[in-house]
C-alpha positions in Angstrom: -3.0 0.4 7.1 -4.5 -1.9 4.5 -7.2 -0.2 2.5 -7.6 -2.5 -0.5 -7.4 -6.1 -1.4 -6.6 -7.3 -5.0 -7.8 -10.7 -6.1 -6.6 -12.9 -9.0 -9.5 -14.7 -10.6 -8.6 -18.1 -12.0 -7.7 -20.8 -9.4 -7.9 -18.1 -6.7 -11.7 -17.4 -6.7 -12.8 -19.6 -9.5 -11.5 -23.2 -9.7 -10.5 -23.1 -13.4 -8.2 -26.0 -13.1 -11.0 -28.3 -12.0 -13.3 -26.9 -14.7 -10.8 -27.8 -17.4 -10.0 -31.2 -15.9 -13.7 -32.2 -15.7 -14.3 -30.8 -19.3 -11.4 -32.7 -20.6 -12.4 -36.0 -19.1 -16.0 -35.7 -20.3 -14.8 -35.0 -23.8 -12.2 -37.9 -23.7 -14.9 -40.3 -22.6 -17.1 -39.3 -25.4 -14.2 -39.9 -27.9 -13.5 -43.2 -26.1 -17.0 -44.3 -26.8 -16.6 -43.6 -30.5 -13.0 -45.0 -31.1 -12.2 -47.3 -28.3 -9.1 -45.2 -27.2 -8.1 -45.0 -23.6 -9.7 -41.8 -22.3 -6.8 -41.1 -19.9 -4.2 -41.6 -22.6 -6.1 -39.3 -24.8 -6.2 -36.6 -22.2 -2.5 -36.8 -21.7 -2.1 -36.8 -25.5 -4.4 -33.6 -25.9 -2.4 -31.8 -23.1 0.8 -32.5 -24.8 -0.3 -31.7 -28.4 -2.3 -28.6 -27.5 0.6 -27.1 -25.6 3.0 -27.9 -28.3 0.9 -26.4 -31.2 -0.1 -23.4 -29.1 3.6 -22.6 -28.6 4.3 -22.9 -32.3 2.1 -20.1 -33.4 3.3 -16.6 -34.0 0.8 -15.5 -31.4 2.6 -17.3 -28.6 4.7 -14.4 -27.3 1.6 -12.2 -27.2 -0.5 -14.8 -25.4 2.3 -15.3 -22.9 2.6 -11.6 -22.3 -1.2 -11.1 -21.8 -1.4 -14.3 -19.8 -3.7 -16.5 -21.9 -3.0 -20.3 -21.5 -3.4 -23.1 -24.1 -6.7 -24.5 -22.5 -8.2 -20.9 -22.7 -7.2 -21.2 -26.4 -9.3 -24.4 -26.6 -12.6 -22.8 -25.8 -12.1 -18.9 -26.2 -13.3 -17.1 -29.3 -11.2 -13.8 -28.8 -14.2 -11.8 -30.0 -13.0 -8.7 -28.3 -9.7 -6.8 -28.0 -8.4 -4.2 -30.2 -4.7 -5.4 -30.2 -3.5 -7.1 -33.2 -2.7 -10.2 -31.3 -6.4 -10.7 -30.6 -7.3 -10.3 -34.3 -4.8 -13.1 -35.1 -6.2 -15.3 -32.2 -9.7 -15.0 -33.6 -8.6 -16.4 -36.9 -6.6 -19.1 -35.3 -8.9 -20.3 -32.6 -11.1 -22.6 -34.6 -8.2 -24.3 -36.4 -6.3 -24.6 -33.1 -9.2 -26.4 -31.4 -9.7 -28.9 -34.2 -6.0 -29.5 -34.9 -5.2 -30.1 -31.2 -7.7 -32.8 -30.9 -6.9 -34.3 -34.3 -3.3 -34.6 -33.4 -4.0 -36.0 -29.9 -6.1 -38.8 -31.6 -3.5 -39.4 -34.2 -0.8 -39.9 -31.5 -3.0 -42.8 -30.3 -3.5 -44.2 -33.9 -6.8 -42.7 -34.8 -6.8 -40.6 -38.0 -10.2 -38.9 -37.9 -9.9 -35.1 -38.6 -13.7 -34.7 -38.6 -13.9 -36.2 -35.1 -11.1 -33.8 -34.0 -13.2 -30.9 -35.1 -16.1 -32.3 -33.2 -14.1 -32.8 -30.1 -12.8 -29.3 -30.3 -16.3 -27.8 -30.2 -17.5 -30.4 -27.6 -14.8 -29.4 -25.2 -15.6 -25.7 -25.5 -19.3 -26.5 -24.8 -18.3 -28.8 -21.8 -16.0 -26.1 -20.4 -18.8 -23.4 -20.7 -21.1 -25.7 -18.7 -18.6 -25.9 -15.8 -18.3 -22.7 -13.9 -16.8 -23.9 -10.6 -16.3 -21.7 -7.7 -14.4 -22.4 -4.5 -16.7 -23.2 -1.6 -15.1 -20.4 0.6 -15.0 -17.7 -2.1 -18.3 -15.9 -1.3 -18.0 -16.5 2.5 -14.6 -14.6 2.4 -15.7 -11.8 0.0 -18.8 -11.3 2.3 -16.3 -10.7 5.2 -14.2 -8.3 3.3 -16.8 -6.2 1.4 -17.4 -3.0 3.2 -14.1 -3.1 5.2 -11.7 -2.9 2.1 -11.9 -1.7 -1.5 -11.8 -4.9 -3.6 -10.3 -5.1 -7.1 -10.1 -8.1 -9.4 -6.9 -8.2 -11.4 -7.0 -11.0 -13.9 -4.8 -12.0 -16.9 -6.6 -13.1 -20.1 -8.6 -12.2 -23.1 -11.4 -9.5 -22.5 -14.2 -11.6 -23.7 -13.1 -14.8 -22.1 -12.5 -13.4 -18.6 -15.7 -11.5 -18.9 -17.6 -14.7 -19.9 -16.2 -16.5 -16.9 -17.5 -13.6 -14.7 -20.9 -13.7 -16.4 -21.1 -17.5 -15.6 -21.0 -16.6 -12.0 -22.7 -13.2 -12.1 -23.0 -12.9 -8.2 -19.3 -12.5 -8.1 -19.2 -9.2 -10.0 -20.9 -6.8 -7.5 -18.3 -7.5 -4.9 -15.6 -5.6 -6.7 -15.1 -1.9 -7.0 -12.9 -2.4 -10.1 -12.3 -5.2 -12.5 -9.1 -5.1 -14.5 -8.4 -7.6 -17.4 -4.9 -7.6 -18.8 -6.2 -8.0 -22.4 -7.9 -4.7 -22.1 -5.0 -3.0 -20.5 -2.5 -4.4 -23.0 0.0 -6.0 -20.5 -0.4 -9.0 -18.2 0.7 -9.7 -14.7 3.6 -9.4 -13.5 3.8 -6.1 -15.4 4.5 -3.3 -13.1 2.5 -1.0 -15.4 -0.5 -3.1 -14.7 -0.2 -3.2 -11.0 0.5 0.5 -11.0 -2.8 1.1 -13.1 -4.6 -0.9 -10.5 -3.2 1.1 -7.6 -4.2 4.4 -9.4 -7.8 3.1 -9.8 -7.9 2.4 -6.1 -6.5 5.7 -5.1 -3.9 4.0 -2.7 -0.2 3.6 -2.3 1.1 0.2 -3.1 1.9 -0.5 0.6 -1.9 0.1 1.3 -3.0 -2.8 -0.8 -2.5 -6.5 -0.8 -2.5 -8.9 -3.8 -3.8 -12.4 -3.4 -3.2 -15.0 -6.0 -2.1 -18.5 -6.7 0.8 -17.9 -9.2 4.1 -16.9 -8.0 5.3 -15.9 -11.4 2.5 -13.4 -12.1 0.5 -12.5 -8.9 3.3 -12.5 -6.4 6.2 -11.3 -8.6 4.0 -8.4 -9.8 3.0 -7.2 -6.4 6.5 -7.6 -5.1 7.7 -5.5 -8.0 5.9 -2.4 -6.9 6.2 -2.9 -3.2 2.8 -4.3 -2.5 2.4 -7.0 0.2 1.7 -10.3 -1.6 -0.2 -13.4 -0.3 0.3 -16.7 -2.1 -2.6 -19.0 -1.8 -1.0 -22.5 -2.0 -3.9 -24.9 -1.7 -1.9 -28.0 -2.8 1.1 -27.6 -0.6 3.5 -26.8 -3.5 7.1 -26.5 -2.5 8.7 -23.3 -3.9 12.2 -22.1 -4.2 13.4 -18.7 -2.9 13.4 -17.2 -6.5 10.0 -15.6 -5.9 9.2 -15.2 -2.2 5.6 -14.1 -1.2 5.2 -11.8 1.9 2.6 -14.2 3.2 1.3 -17.7 2.3 -2.0 -19.3 3.1 -3.6 -22.6 2.2 -7.2 -21.4 2.1 -9.0 -18.1 1.5 -10.6 -18.6 4.9 -7.2 -17.6 6.5 -7.2 -14.2 4.7 -9.5 -12.0 6.8 -7.6 -12.6 10.0 -4.2 -12.3 8.1 -5.3 -8.9 6.7 -6.1 -7.8 10.3 -2.6 -8.9 11.4 -1.0 -6.9 8.5 -2.9 -3.9 9.0 
C-alpha cells in the first residue's frame, strides 16, 4: 500500500527550465538593444561560457554533489548553508555572474566588462520575476492531499530553493515535510538522503513513491533504496536502459490513477 508521495521540485512542480529560458531571452534582448549583438547567439554563448566557467571552479564537485546547476549560480546568493562549499559560493557568486556575461559578450566581439556586470544582475532580477508553475501542479496536489503524506525532496542551496518556494507560497502547505539537499549535506541520488526522507515519513521504502523528471537523481535515488519511481517525461525523451524507472508518465495528471494502480 502506498502511504506517501515524494516530489521533486524543479521541472516537476515548478517549470524552472522555462523560467530560465524566458529570463535569458529577456536579458539577451536588452543586451542586443545596447550592443547590436544577435540575442539568440548571445544566449548560446552565455550558456556555453557559464557552464565552462562554473565547472572550472574548485566548488564544482560540491555543487555537483548537492545538485546546484550553473543557471542557479547565475542568480543565487547562497546566503545560507553552513557547509564550507556554501561559504565559497557566497564569495564566488557575484564574480561568476559578471564574468559569465562578460565572456559571453567577448565571444561575440563585444568587450564591455561593465555591461557584463550589469547583465549579471539583470538576469538575476529577471529570473526572480518569473516563478512559473505547471498548470496541473495544484490540481494534482489537491487530489493527493489528505490521501497520502506528501514530501518535497529537492536538490539545491537552502536559500535558493526556499526562495523558489516563497515565490509560490501556496505550494508550501501541501507538504508534510520539505527536504532540501543543501541542508542535509548530500543531494539526490544519495541513498542517505532518501533514507532520511523515509524516516521523516515513518514508512518503509516500498510504501512511498518518488516523482521526478531526472533519471540520474530522482529515479536513480529511489531505485537505490527500493522505492517505486515515477519518471515524468513531458518532452518524450528517449532513455537507455541504464536507469529504468518503475513507471513513466507524460503529465502529472496521470499520477493519481497510477498511484491507485500501484497501491
